[in-house]
C-alpha positions in Angstrom: 101.6 96.0 100.2 100.2 96.2 96.7 99.3 93.5 94.3 102.4 92.9 92.1 100.3 92.2 89.0 98.2 95.4 88.8 99.2 99.0 89.5 98.3 102.4 88.3 100.7 104.3 86.1 100.8 107.2 83.7 102.3 104.9 81.1 99.2 103.3 79.7 99.8 100.5 77.3 103.3 99.6 78.7 104.0 96.3 80.3 106.8 95.2 82.5 108.6 91.8 82.2 105.7 90.0 83.9 103.2 91.3 81.3 101.6 93.4 84.0 98.7 95.4 82.8 99.1 99.1 83.7 95.9 101.0 84.4 95.5 104.7 84.1 92.0 105.2 85.4 89.5 103.0 87.2 87.4 103.2 84.0 90.0 101.1 82.2 89.5 98.2 84.6 87.6 95.4 83.0 87.6 97.0 79.6 87.8 94.5 76.8 90.6 95.0 74.3 89.6 94.8 70.7 93.2 93.8 69.7 95.4 91.1 71.1 97.8 93.4 72.9 99.1 90.7 75.2 97.2 92.1 78.2 94.6 90.2 80.2 91.1 91.3 79.0 90.1 92.0 82.6 92.0 93.3 85.6 91.1 93.5 89.3 92.6 95.7 92.0 92.9 94.2 95.5 91.9 96.6 98.3 95.3 97.5 99.9 93.6 98.0 103.2 91.7 94.8 103.1 94.1 92.6 105.0 95.2 95.0 107.6 94.1 94.7 111.3 92.3 97.7 112.8 95.4 98.3 115.0 97.7 98.4 112.0 95.3 100.6 110.1 95.1 103.0 113.1 98.9 103.2 113.3 99.3 103.9 109.5 96.6 106.5 109.5 98.2 108.2 112.6 101.6 108.2 110.9 100.1 109.6 107.7 98.3 112.4 109.6 101.5 113.3 111.5 103.6 113.3 108.4 101.3 115.6 106.4 100.0 117.8 109.2 96.5 116.5 109.5 96.6 115.7 113.2 93.5 117.9 113.9 91.5 115.8 111.4 92.9 112.4 112.4 89.5 111.1 113.7 88.0 111.8 110.3 90.9 110.0 108.5 90.6 107.0 110.9 86.9 106.7 110.1 87.5 107.1 106.3 90.2 104.4 106.4 87.8 102.0 108.1 85.1 102.7 105.5 87.7 102.3 102.7 88.8 99.0 104.2 85.2 97.5 103.9 83.1 99.9 101.8 80.3 97.4 101.2 79.9 96.8 105.0 80.2 100.3 106.4 76.9 99.8 108.3 78.7 97.4 110.7 81.7 99.7 111.6 81.2 100.4 115.3 83.4 103.5 115.2 80.9 105.3 113.0 78.3 107.5 114.6 74.7 107.6 113.4 75.5 110.9 111.8 78.4 109.3 109.9 76.2 106.5 108.7 73.5 108.9 107.6 76.0 110.9 105.6 77.4 107.7 103.9 73.9 106.5 103.1 73.0 109.9 101.6 76.2 109.9 99.5 75.4 106.4 98.1 71.9 107.6 97.3 73.2 110.7 95.5 75.5 108.5 93.4 72.8 106.1 92.1 71.5 106.9 88.6 68.1 108.5 88.6 65.4 108.0 86.0 63.2 110.9 84.9 59.7 110.0 83.8 57.9 112.5 81.6 54.2 112.8 81.6 52.6 111.5 78.4 
């Protein structure tokens, strides 16, 4: 179930009867508006997987994999869903192997901005 107040759309700048702010990209989240367009200056997106139990998550991932022909990769989808559910706490997901944890740590390190220092 998604948050009724925020959702993505390709109709940026439109609002429904509740004054919902429509977001086209994640970069648009939290962007201050320079004009009073009737939208809230900041928006947040609730993690749609956040409130699901592990059992419900497993069932939904299994159904997705069956529907779209990914049964042979279901174990990867199951792990990915668990990480997506609590991305800031992936270190404590028991279903992840040491290899999985290493790959996630490496990915986070690759995404961090790097500073290049030139010799004077």
